[in-house]
C-alpha positions as CSV (number, residue, x, y, z in Angstrom):
1,M,151.1,72.6,111.6
2,Q,148.1,70.5,112.8
3,L,146.0,72.4,115.4
4,K,143.6,69.6,116.1
5,E,142.7,70.6,119.7
6,T,142.4,74.2,118.8
7,R,140.0,73.4,116.0
8,E,138.0,71.2,118.3
9,A,137.7,74.0,120.8
10,L,136.6,76.4,118.1
11,N,134.1,73.9,116.8
12,K,132.7,73.5,120.3
13,F,132.5,77.4,120.6
14,G,130.6,77.7,117.3
15,K,128.2,74.9,118.1
16,Y,127.4,76.4,121.5
17,V,126.8,79.9,120.1
18,I,124.5,78.6,117.3
19,Q,122.6,76.3,119.7
20,Q,122.0,79.1,122.3
21,A,121.1,81.7,119.6
22,R,118.4,79.3,118.2
23,T,117.1,78.6,121.7
24,N,116.9,82.4,122.3
25,L,115.0,82.9,119.1
26,T,112.4,80.3,120.1
27,K,112.1,81.5,123.7
28,K,111.7,85.1,122.6
29,K,109.0,84.1,120.0
30,K,111.0,85.4,117.1
31,N,110.9,82.2,115.2
32,V,107.6,82.3,113.3
33,S,108.8,81.4,109.8
34,K,112.0,79.6,111.0
35,G,113.9,81.5,108.3
36,L,116.4,83.1,110.6
37,Y,116.6,80.0,112.8
38,N,117.6,77.8,109.8
39,S,120.0,80.4,108.4
40,L,122.2,80.4,111.5
41,E,125.5,78.5,110.9
42,Y,129.2,78.7,111.7
43,V,132.3,77.8,109.7
44,P,135.7,77.2,111.3
45,F,138.5,78.5,109.1
46,Q,142.3,78.5,108.9
47,K,144.0,81.0,106.6
48,G,147.8,81.4,106.9
49,G,148.6,81.8,110.5
50,T,145.1,82.8,111.5
51,I,142.5,80.3,112.8
52,G,139.0,81.3,113.8
53,V,135.2,80.9,113.3
54,K,132.9,82.8,111.0
55,F,129.2,83.0,111.7
56,Y,126.5,83.5,109.1
57,M,122.8,84.4,109.2
58,D,120.1,86.0,107.1
59,D,120.7,89.8,106.6
60,Y,117.8,90.8,108.8
61,G,119.2,88.9,111.7
62,K,121.4,91.8,112.7
63,F,118.3,94.0,113.0
64,V,116.6,91.4,115.2
65,D,119.7,91.1,117.3
66,K,120.7,94.8,117.7
67,G,117.3,96.4,117.2
68,V,116.6,99.5,115.1
69,K,116.2,103.2,116.2
70,G,112.9,104.8,115.7
71,A,112.5,107.9,113.6
72,N,110.8,110.1,116.2
73,P,108.8,108.5,119.1
74,S,107.4,111.9,120.1
75,R,105.2,111.7,117.1
76,L,103.2,108.8,118.5
77,S,100.0,109.4,120.4
78,A,100.5,110.7,123.9
79,K,98.6,107.7,125.2
80,S,100.9,105.3,123.4
81,K,103.1,103.0,125.5
82,Y,106.2,104.1,123.6
83,F,105.4,107.9,123.4
84,G,108.8,109.7,123.5
85,K,110.7,106.4,124.2
86,Q,113.2,104.8,121.8
87,K,113.0,101.0,121.9
88,A,116.7,100.8,120.7
89,P,118.5,104.1,121.5
90,D,122.0,102.5,121.2
91,S,121.4,100.6,118.0
92,P,123.7,101.3,115.1
93,Y,120.7,100.8,112.7
94,Q,117.9,103.2,111.9
95,F,115.0,103.3,109.4
96,G,115.8,104.9,106.1
97,K,113.8,105.8,103.1
98,S,113.4,102.5,101.3
99,R,111.9,102.3,97.8
100,G,111.2,98.6,98.2
101,G,108.8,99.0,101.1
102,G,110.8,96.6,103.2
103,L,109.2,97.5,106.5
104,R,105.7,97.4,105.1
105,K,106.2,94.1,103.4
106,G,107.8,92.6,106.5
107,I,105.0,93.8,108.8
108,R,102.3,92.6,106.5
109,K,103.8,89.1,106.2
110,W,104.4,89.1,110.0
111,V,100.8,90.0,110.8
112,R,99.5,87.3,108.5
113,Q,101.9,84.6,109.8
114,R,101.0,85.3,113.5
115,G,97.3,85.6,112.7
116,I,97.0,88.9,114.7
117,K,93.6,90.5,114.8
118,G,93.1,94.0,116.1
119,R,90.3,95.6,118.0
120,D,89.2,99.2,118.6
121,K,88.3,100.7,121.9
122,R,84.8,99.3,121.8
123,G,86.1,95.8,121.1
124,R,85.1,95.7,117.4
125,F,87.5,94.1,115.0
126,I,89.4,96.5,112.8
127,T,90.5,95.8,109.2
128,R,93.8,94.1,108.6
129,K,94.9,97.0,106.6
130,S,94.3,99.4,109.5
131,L,96.0,97.1,111.9
132,E,99.1,96.9,109.6
133,F,99.2,100.7,109.3
134,L,99.1,101.1,113.1
135,I,101.9,98.5,113.6
136,I,104.0,99.9,110.8
137,R,103.7,103.5,112.1
138,S,104.5,102.5,115.7
139,T,107.5,100.4,114.6
140,Y,108.8,103.2,112.3
141,L,108.5,105.9,115.0
142,A,109.6,104.0,118.1
143,G,111.9,101.4,116.5
144,I,112.5,97.7,117.1
145,K,113.7,96.5,120.5
146,P,117.0,94.6,120.5
147,S,116.6,90.9,121.3
148,L,120.4,90.1,121.6
149,F,119.6,86.5,120.6
150,F,123.1,86.1,119.1
151,T,125.1,88.7,121.0
152,K,124.6,87.3,124.5
153,P,125.5,83.7,123.7
154,F,128.5,84.9,121.7
155,E,129.8,87.0,124.5
156,R,129.2,84.3,127.1
157,A,131.0,81.7,125.0
158,F,133.8,84.2,124.2
159,K,134.5,84.8,127.9
160,N,135.1,81.1,128.4
161,L,137.1,80.7,125.2
162,P,140.5,82.2,126.0
163,K,141.4,80.1,129.0
164,D,140.4,76.9,127.2
165,L,141.8,77.9,123.8
166,Q,145.2,78.9,125.2
167,K,145.6,75.4,126.8
168,K,144.6,73.7,123.5
169,F,146.9,75.9,121.5
170,V,149.8,75.1,123.8
171,N,149.0,71.4,123.7
172,D,148.9,71.5,119.8
173,I,152.3,73.3,119.6
174,E,153.9,70.9,122.1
175,K,152.6,67.9,120.1
176,S,153.9,69.3,116.8
177,I,157.3,70.0,118.4
178,F,157.8,66.7,120.2
179,E,156.3,64.3,117.7
């Protein structure tokens, strides 16, 4: 059975979600290397009686979208902005013990790409290594705040999908029966 109108509606759904997710990445300044931005894609599929859309992105995209729980924000300095506060308390992800140094590598690369320079209380520059240590420690203890760059556009598009899709599906079935 040809489901042309249904496929068109799903294509429109996929394009909208990807376009909005990319816009969100740019607006939220999470698009430094453009790696995640360029990895976003969708593929409509039809398998047996099922028709749908699959979305793909780099693996770390799920952490950027949903955030990561911190290990223990109470271990931060009492003067810290995030002392005792989880940035992502409802996130399904948390930092584990990685042998590959994923967080360290990522933060070091991130600091260099953004050209961040740290200063102490007196206004003097601190070494890049010290700055990286402070950012890594804070991120590990307090977590990573969820950006919902993908979740929000997906949910918004999904709310509009059923009404539209039902009509398209009925039209496709009627055409296949009466033609």
